[in-house]
N, C-alpha and C positions, 0 to 999 in steps of 0.2 A: 929567646923569643917565646918559646913555649911557656916558660915560667911567668913571663909578663901576662900572657893571655889567661893563664890559670889564675894568677893573682887578681886580674881584672874581673873575672867571672865570680870569684869569691866575694870581692867588694860589692859587685852588682847584686848578688843574692843577699848580702847583709843589708844593703840599703833598701831593697824591695822584697821583703820576705813574703812568701805566699801563705796566706792564712789557712790553717788546716780546716777541712770540712768536718763539722761535727756530725756524729751519727744521728742525733735527733733532727737536725736540719735536713739531712738526707731523707729520713723517713717522712718528714713533713712534706717535702717536695713530691715524694711518691704518692702520698695520700691525696695531695691536691690534684695530681694527674689522674688518679683513680676516680676521685669524685667528679672531675670534669667529664671524663668519658662515661661515668655512670649516669650523670645528669643528661648528657647528650643522648645516650641510649634510651633513657626513660622518655625524653622528649620525642625521639623518633618513634618509639613504641606507642606513645600517646597519639601522635599524628596518624600512625598506621591504624590504630583502633578507631580513631575518629573517622578516617576515610572509609574503613570497613563498615562502621555503623551508619554512616551517611552515604553509602555507595549509591543507593537508588536516587537520592536527591542530587548528587553530583552528576550522575548520568543524565538525569532529567534536565539539569541546568545546561549541560553540554548539548543536549538535544535542542533546547530552546535557542541557544546561541547559534548552533549550526543552522537551524531553520531561518533565523533572522539573517544570517550571512547569505544563505541561499536566496532569500528574497532580494537582498541588496545586490548580489552579483547578477541575478536575473534581470533586475531593473536596469542595471548599468549596461548589460549586453543588449537588451532590447532598445535602450535609448541610443546606444552607439550604432546599432544596425538601422533603425527606422527613422531617426531624425534626418539624415540626408535625403531620404526619399520623401519625407514630409515637406521639407523645404523646397525640393524640386517641384513637387506637386503644387505647392502654394504659388511658386513663381509661374508655372504654366497657367494656372487659373487666373492670376492677375493679368498675364499677357493676353489670354483669350478674352477676358472682360474688356481690356483696353482696346483691343482690335475690334470687338463688336461695337463698342460705343463710337469708335472713329469711323467705322463703316456704316453705321446707322445713326446719323445725327439727329433723326427725329425722335429717338428714344433717349430720355433723360436718365441720368445716373440714379436718381431717386426711384423712378418707375422700375428700372431694371433690378434695383436692390429689393424692392417690394415683391417683384415676381419671383426672384430667387429665394427669398425668405419663405414665401408661400409654398413654393415647390419643395423646399427642404422640409418644411413642417409636415406637408402631406406625405413625403417619403418616409419620415419617421413613424408615421402611422400605417405604413405598408401600402400606400397609394402612390403610384408613379404615373407620370404623364408623358413618358418617352414614347414617341411615335403616336401621340394622341390615343394611347391604348393603355388600359390598366386592367390587370387580372383581378378576378373576384377573390376576396380573402375570407368571406363569411358565408359561402355556401356550406352545405353539410360536411363534405369531405374536408374542405379547408378548415372548418371549425373543429373537426375531429383531429386533424393534425395539430391545431393550436392547443386543444385540451391535452393531447399526449405530451406536448412539450412543456406544458404547465405542470402536469402531475409528475413527470419525471425530472422536473427542475432543470431541463435543458434550456428552455427559454431563448429562442433565436432572436426575438425582438423584431422580426420582420413584420409582424402583424400584432397589433395591440388593441384593446378595447377603446372605442372612440367615445362612448357615452359614459355618463356617471353611473347609470344603472349597470352597464357592463363591467366597469371597474369594481363596483361594490360586489357584484356577483362573482367576479373572478377571485377576490379575496376570500369570500365565503366558500366558494367551490374548492379552492386550494387548501383552505384550512382543514377540511375533512378529507380531501382527495389525496393529498401528499402522504399523510400517515397511512391511509388505506393502501396506497401504492407501495409504500415500504413494507407493509404487512404482507401484501400479495407477493412481492418480489422475494421476501424472506422465505415464504412457504415454497415458492417455485424453486428457489436456489437449493433449499434443503432436499427437495425431491430429486432434482437433477444431480446434486452432489452424490446421492446414493447410487445413481446409475453410471455416472461418468468418472467417479473418483473412488468411493468406498468399495463398491463391488469389484471393480478391476484390481484395486490394490489387494483386497482379500484373496481374489482368485490367483493372481500372480505370486502372492506371498506363499500360499500353500503349494502352488505348482512348482515354483523355482526355489523355494526356501531362502529367499533373499531377505536381508534386513529391512524392516519396515521403513526406517528413516531413509535409506538409500533408494528404495523403490519409490517412495513418495517424491523424492527429488527428481528422479528420472521421469515419473509420471507428470509432474508439474511442468517440466521442460517440454515434454512432448505435447501436452495440452496447450501450452503457450504457442508453440509453432502452429498447431492445427487451428487454434482460434485466430491467430494473426492472418493465416491464409484465408479462412472462411469469412471473417468479419471485416477485414481491412483490404487485403490484396485483391480478391475476386470482386467485391463490391466496387472498389475504386476503378477497376478495368471496365466494369459495366457502366459506371457513371461517365467515364470518358467517352463512351459511344453515345450516351443519351444526352449529355450536356456538351453542346458543341464548343462552348467557350471555355471549358475546363480542360486542363491537361491532367496528367496522372498525379502529379504532386498536389494539385488543388483538390482533386477527388479524394486522394488519400488523407489530405488535411481535413476535409469535411467529415469523412468517416470517423477519424480519430476524435475530432472536436465534439462530434455528436455523441458517440458511444461513451465518452468520458463525461458527458453531461456538462461540458463547458459551454457549448452553444453560443459562440460569438455572434453569429448571425450575418457574417460577411459573405457566406456562401449558403444559399438555400436552394434546393432542387426545384426546378420548374419556374424560377423567377425570371429567367432571361430567355425562355423558350417561346417561340411563336406557335401559332396553331398548326403550321405545316410541320414543324419539327416534332411536335407532340400532339397527335390527334386525340389522345385520351388523357387529358391532364388530371382528371379526378382519379382515374385508376392508377396513374403514376404516383400521385400524392398518397393514395391509400397504401401502395406497395412500400413507399418510403416510411410511412408510419409503422407498418408491420415490421420492417427491417430494424427500425430504431428500438422498438419495444423488445423484440427477440434478442437483438444484439446487446442491449443493456442487461438482460437476464444472464446471458452467457459471459459477459464481462464480469458480472458479480460472481458467477460460478468460478471463473478463473482466479479472481482475487481471493475468494474464500479458500480455494485449493492451495494457493501459495501461502496464505496466512496460516493454514493448519499444518504447514511443514514444521517438524520438530526443531529444525535449525532456526526458523523464523520465530517460533514461539520462545525459544531460549533467548533470542536477541531482544524481543519485546519485553520479556520479563525483567530485563535489566533496568527498565524505566518504570516498573510498577512499584507501588508501595509494598512493604514487607507482607502485610496481611493479604493483599491481592495476589502477590507472587506465590504464597503458599497454597492458595485456592487454585490458582491457574496451573500450578506444577503437576496436579493430578492428570490433567489432559495431556500434558507432554509425556508423562510416564506411560500413559496408555498408548500413545503414538509410537513410543520407543520399543514397545514389546514386540518380540519376534515370533511369539506364538499367539495367534489369534483364536478366539473362540468361534464356534459355529455361528453363522450369521443369523439363523433362526432359532438359536437355542434359547431355553427358558432363562430369564434373568436370575432365577433362584439357583441355577447351576454354578454361578460364581461364588455362592455361599457354600454350597455342598462340596465344592472342590477342595476346600480347606478343612473339611471334617475328616477324622481318622477313618481309615478303611476297616470295616468289620469283616473278618474272614467267614466264609460259609462253613457249614458243618463238615463237608467233605474235605475242605482245606485243613480244617482242624485235625481230622483223622490222619491225613497224609503227614502233617507236621508231627503228630504223636508217633507215627510209625518211624520217621526218620531220626527224631531227636530225643524223644522222651522214653523210648523203649516200652511202649504200651503193649499190653497183652493182646493176643489176637482176638480174644472175646470182646475186649473194650473197643477194638477197631471195628469189629462187626456191628456192635451196637451203634457206633457213631455213623457208619455207612448206611445202616438201615434207617436211621433218622433222616439222613440226607435224602434217601430215595423216597 
């Protein structure tokens, strides 16, 4: 049986001989494999060099795409939240109008439509007829409040110019007033930054010997908490007591929308108050104007403080062009230094710090005594010159 199996195997091998692998073919296969991996490596290296060379453009493209997605997501969320309330309000208004017409048959649908259109048009110009009473929008204090909202680009929209002359003057006034306001705010922010940011950082850096970047982050966090308390929480509690129809969320909403210059105009202080609730409406409007101006200044101080953080500057530099990144990196290097110069030092000291130190004559004499074995007479001559 074993002989039969052996004979069958020999016959099988004779019928299907395995061709021998030549040495040249083996080397060709190895060379093909090497060239394939070499080409793949070159392609990967080329892609890596392209990404590194176009890193700023890629980051900027990602930023634009992320911002567009943020807009779309925000629009979707607002639509999902507010659309049911809008539909409910529309239904209530239609039902109220239908009930009014059924209970007052002497009023036609066309006359009611005309009255409502006129009332809404007047309301868009800041004139309301609720309770047969309408507050004045163009006395001096109200006009001052209006000009402050125009120049700070808050723009509540609760009062607008009625005449063509007023609209033309508003454009001319804002054309020069808004750049002037930005210039003034920039100067104020820089002065306040020196008091609330630069000097405290320099003091605590020298006092505690902390790293400047860590100290700046701690300071920005503390400043954010203080500003939130002083500009949002406390004013919101005050408005809850002054505005009877506002709760804390609505008051906080008004403060945030105003100080960020969004100014939607759905909540305006003093618009729903009667004479009994507010015996001094002009003083109240003046206080709101001062609060908005000062609050805007300190919000800009907070934003500037956060922007000057080394971590934030490194992040923003990723989206800059290469030329701008090289110029802006100098500011980041200064913020990262752990050894600050004196606040009132001469600017020329930054240049003299890098100059070689020239020893005095007495130091030269001491050096000669220790290292060069100078004669006592030579030492006395040098010391006499020093004295």
